[in-house]
C-alpha positions in Angstrom: -150.9 -73.6 -135.3 -148.0 -75.4 -137.0 -148.6 -77.6 -140.0 -146.9 -80.8 -140.9 -144.9 -80.5 -144.1 -145.2 -83.6 -146.3 -143.3 -81.9 -149.1 -140.7 -79.3 -149.7 -141.9 -75.7 -148.9 -140.4 -72.9 -150.9 -140.2 -69.2 -150.0 -139.4 -67.5 -153.3 -139.9 -63.8 -154.1 -142.0 -63.4 -151.0 -143.1 -60.2 -149.3 -144.3 -61.5 -146.0 -145.7 -59.5 -143.1 -145.2 -62.3 -140.5 -143.4 -65.6 -140.3 -144.9 -69.0 -141.2 -144.6 -71.5 -138.4 -144.1 -75.1 -139.6 -143.4 -78.5 -138.2 -140.2 -79.9 -139.8 -138.0 -82.8 -139.0 -138.0 -83.4 -135.2 -138.8 -79.8 -134.4 -140.5 -76.6 -135.6 -139.3 -73.7 -137.9 -140.4 -70.1 -138.3 -139.6 -68.7 -141.8 -139.8 -65.1 -142.9 -138.9 -63.5 -146.2 -139.7 -60.0 -147.5 -138.5 -57.4 -150.0 -136.4 -54.4 -149.1 -138.7 -51.6 -148.0 -139.9 -49.4 -150.9 -138.3 -51.8 -153.4 -140.1 -52.6 -156.6 -137.8 -55.2 -158.0 -138.0 -58.9 -156.9 -136.9 -60.2 -153.5 -133.5 -61.6 -154.3 -133.6 -63.8 -151.1 -135.0 -67.3 -151.0 -135.5 -70.0 -148.4 -136.7 -73.6 -148.3 -137.5 -76.3 -145.8 -136.7 -79.8 -147.1 -138.0 -82.7 -145.0 -136.0 -85.9 -145.4 -136.3 -89.4 -143.8 -137.9 -89.5 -140.4 -136.8 -86.7 -138.1 -134.2 -85.3 -140.4 -134.4 -82.1 -142.5 -132.4 -79.6 -144.4 -132.9 -75.8 -143.9 -131.7 -73.4 -146.6 -131.3 -69.6 -147.1 -129.9 -68.0 -150.3 -129.3 -64.3 -151.0 -128.9 -63.3 -154.6 -126.2 -60.6 -154.7 -127.8 -57.2 -155.0 -126.5 -55.1 -157.9 -125.5 -58.2 -159.8 -127.4 -59.5 -162.8 -130.1 -62.0 -162.1 -129.5 -62.2 -158.4 -133.0 -63.5 -157.8 -132.6 -66.1 -160.5 -129.3 -67.2 -159.0 -130.9 -67.7 -155.5 -133.8 -69.6 -157.0 -131.5 -71.8 -159.0 -129.3 -72.6 -156.0 -132.4 -73.6 -154.0 -133.7 -75.8 -156.8 -130.3 -77.6 -157.1 -130.2 -78.2 -153.4 -133.7 -79.7 -153.4 -132.9 -82.0 -156.3 -129.7 -83.3 -154.6 -131.4 -83.9 -151.3 -134.3 -85.7 -152.8 -132.2 -88.2 -154.8 -132.2 -91.9 -153.6 -128.7 -91.7 -152.3 -129.6 -89.1 -149.8 -132.3 -91.4 -148.4 -129.7 -94.1 -147.7 -128.0 -92.0 -145.0 -125.7 -90.0 -147.2 -127.3 -86.6 -146.4 -123.9 -84.9 -145.9 -122.8 -86.0 -149.4 -126.1 -84.8 -150.9 -125.8 -81.4 -149.3 -122.3 -81.0 -150.7 -123.4 -82.2 -154.1 -126.2 -79.5 -153.9 -123.6 -76.8 -153.4 -121.5 -78.0 -156.3 -124.6 -78.3 -158.6 -125.8 -74.9 -157.7 -122.4 -73.4 -158.4 -122.3 -75.0 -161.9 -125.8 -74.0 -162.6 -125.3 -70.3 -161.7 -122.1 -70.2 -163.6 -123.9 -71.7 -166.5 -126.3 -68.7 -166.7 -123.4 -66.8 -168.1 -124.6 -63.4 -167.0 -122.3 -62.8 -163.9 -125.0 -63.9 -161.5 -124.1 -65.0 -157.9 -125.7 -65.9 -154.6 -124.9 -66.9 -151.1 -126.0 -70.3 -149.8 -126.4 -71.2 -146.1 -127.6 -74.7 -145.1 -128.2 -76.5 -141.8 -128.6 -80.2 -141.9 -130.8 -81.4 -139.0 -130.5 -85.2 -138.2 -132.6 -85.8 -135.2 -131.0 -83.7 -132.5 -127.8 -83.0 -134.3 -127.2 -80.0 -136.5 -124.4 -79.4 -139.0 -123.9 -76.0 -140.8 -122.6 -75.5 -144.3 -122.2 -72.1 -146.0 -120.8 -70.1 -148.9 -121.0 -66.3 -148.7 -122.1 -63.9 -146.0 -125.5 -65.3 -145.1 -124.9 -66.4 -141.5 -125.8 -69.3 -139.1 -126.1 -69.0 -135.4 -126.9 -71.6 -132.8 -127.9 -70.1 -129.4 -128.8 -71.6 -126.0 -131.7 -70.4 -123.9 -129.4 -68.4 -121.6 -127.8 -66.6 -124.6 -124.6 -68.6 -125.0 -123.6 -68.7 -128.7 -122.7 -72.3 -129.5 -121.9 -71.7 -133.1 -121.5 -68.5 -135.3 -120.3 -68.8 -138.9 -117.9 -66.3 -140.3 -119.0 -64.2 -143.3 -117.0 -64.9 -146.4 -116.0 -61.3 -146.9 -112.9 -59.1 -146.1 -114.8 -57.6 -143.2 -115.9 -60.9 -141.9 -112.4 -62.3 -141.9 -111.1 -59.2 -140.3 -113.5 -59.7 -137.4 -112.5 -63.3 -137.1 -108.8 -62.4 -136.9 -109.5 -59.7 -134.3 -108.5 -56.8 -136.6 -112.1 -55.3 -136.4 -114.7 -55.6 -133.7 -118.3 -56.2 -134.5 -119.4 -52.6 -133.9 -116.7 -51.4 -136.3 -117.6 -54.1 -138.8 -121.3 -53.4 -139.0 -120.6 -49.8 -140.1 -117.7 -50.6 -142.4 -118.0 -49.2 -145.9 -116.8 -52.5 -147.5 -119.2 -54.7 -145.5 -121.2 -55.4 -148.7 -118.2 -57.0 -150.5 -118.5 -60.9 -150.6 -115.3 -62.9 -151.4 -116.8 -66.4 -151.8 -120.1 -67.0 -153.7 -122.1 -69.5 -155.6 -121.4 -68.6 -159.2 -117.6 -68.5 -158.9 -115.0 -70.9 -160.4 -113.1 -70.6 -157.0 -116.2 -71.3 -154.8 -115.3 -73.0 -151.5 -117.8 -74.7 -149.2 -117.2 -74.2 -145.4 -118.4 -77.1 -143.3 -119.0 -76.5 -139.6 -118.9 -79.0 -136.7 -121.8 -81.1 -135.6 -123.7 -79.6 -132.7 -125.9 -81.6 -130.3 -129.1 -79.6 -130.0 -130.8 -79.2 -126.6 -134.6 -78.7 -126.4 -134.3 -74.9 -125.8 -131.5 -74.2 -128.4 -132.4 -72.0 -131.3 -130.9 -72.4 -134.8 -130.9 -69.2 -137.0 -130.0 -69.0 -140.7 -130.3 -65.5 -142.2 -129.4 -63.3 -145.1 -127.3 -60.2 -144.4 -130.5 -58.1 -144.2 -130.6 -59.2 -140.6 -126.9 -59.0 -139.6 -126.3 -55.6 -141.3 -129.0 -54.0 -139.2 -128.8 -55.8 -135.8 -125.7 -56.6 -133.7 -125.3 -60.2 -132.9 -126.1 -59.7 -129.2 -129.3 -57.9 -130.1 -130.3 -60.9 -132.3 -129.4 -63.4 -129.6 -131.5 -61.5 -127.0 -134.5 -61.7 -129.3 -134.4 -65.4 -130.2 -133.0 -67.2 -127.2 -136.4 -67.6 -125.4 -140.1 -67.2 -125.8 -142.3 -68.9 -128.5 -140.7 -69.2 -131.9 -143.3 -67.1 -133.6 -142.7 -64.3 -131.0 -139.0 -64.5 -131.5 -139.5 -64.1 -135.3 -141.8 -61.1 -134.8 -139.2 -59.5 -132.5 -136.5 -59.9 -135.2 -138.7 -58.5 -137.9 -139.9 -55.5 -135.9 -136.4 -54.6 -134.7 -134.9 -55.0 -138.2 -137.6 -52.9 -139.8 -137.0 -50.1 -137.3 -133.3 -50.1 -138.1 -133.9 -50.1 -141.8 -136.0 -46.9 -141.7 -132.8 -45.1 -140.6 -134.5 -42.9 -138.0 -131.7 -43.3 -135.5 -128.4 -42.2 -137.0 -126.3 -43.7 -134.2 -127.5 -47.2 -135.1 -126.7 -49.4 -138.1 -129.2 -49.1 -141.0 -129.0 -50.9 -144.3 -132.3 -51.4 -146.1 -132.3 -54.8 -147.8 -134.2 -57.9 -148.4 -134.7 -59.9 -145.2 -135.0 -63.6 -144.9 -134.4 -66.0 -142.0 -135.3 -69.4 -140.6 -135.5 -70.1 -136.9 -135.6 -73.7 -135.8 -136.0 -75.4 -132.4 -136.6 -78.9 -131.1 -139.7 -79.4 -129.0 -139.5 -78.5 -125.3 -139.5 -81.4 -122.9 -142.8 -82.0 -121.1 -143.1 -80.5 -117.7 -143.1 -83.0 -114.9 -146.2 -83.1 -112.8 -145.9 -82.5 -109.1 -147.4 -85.4 -107.1 -150.7 -84.4 -105.6 
């Protein structure tokens, strides 16, 4: 059963076997985070659910860059900065968008301040009642999908490969196997960091919001992800994602993409409308 979240819930350095299902804002979220298979170092991904006033909330995923110094510390610091900004009094007065942007800027300053070359991605979705707005830096991606599989929003990864796909120079199948897919061109922890703000999306009861680190998108094609999250219970959708991604990561099928990595995602939906009763 889902549980009401009176306070912020963190998912830091987790190695989960199944998703946590939580009531948040006006809907419900399923959150999963685990280390790369056979990895002994910390999980460099992080996630957080931040309840705000009434039926509003902020959903966040960060992915500390693997191979960089203190990637896990950078992701944790970015999450903490976002929480602090969202919880300030100004955010409670209807300035949630400003608070989110301030959170990005604080996170960038804090990670730069570590002085060790650390960096992280940061993907955020602001939920205000039935309206969602995405923000992101890096290659952690955001999808909003309808029950029939229509993609209403898909962010572009801030990477040479991501921009090549957006421009039509590469298709998705070529991109997921590209040798430079791991290169990220815009990160938290850079003096030239830029925040991409997406459009507001009016959510319908069966729409699904997904925020995920590249551990998901480097192993499953977008259509495979959409097919697993567009319908069914949220916990079942999360389980399908985890199972499919783990199978890909084991590399048993050489024809399919396989990139072992930390895996973190948040799924969010509004409640389904009550079924109308047939008059007896």
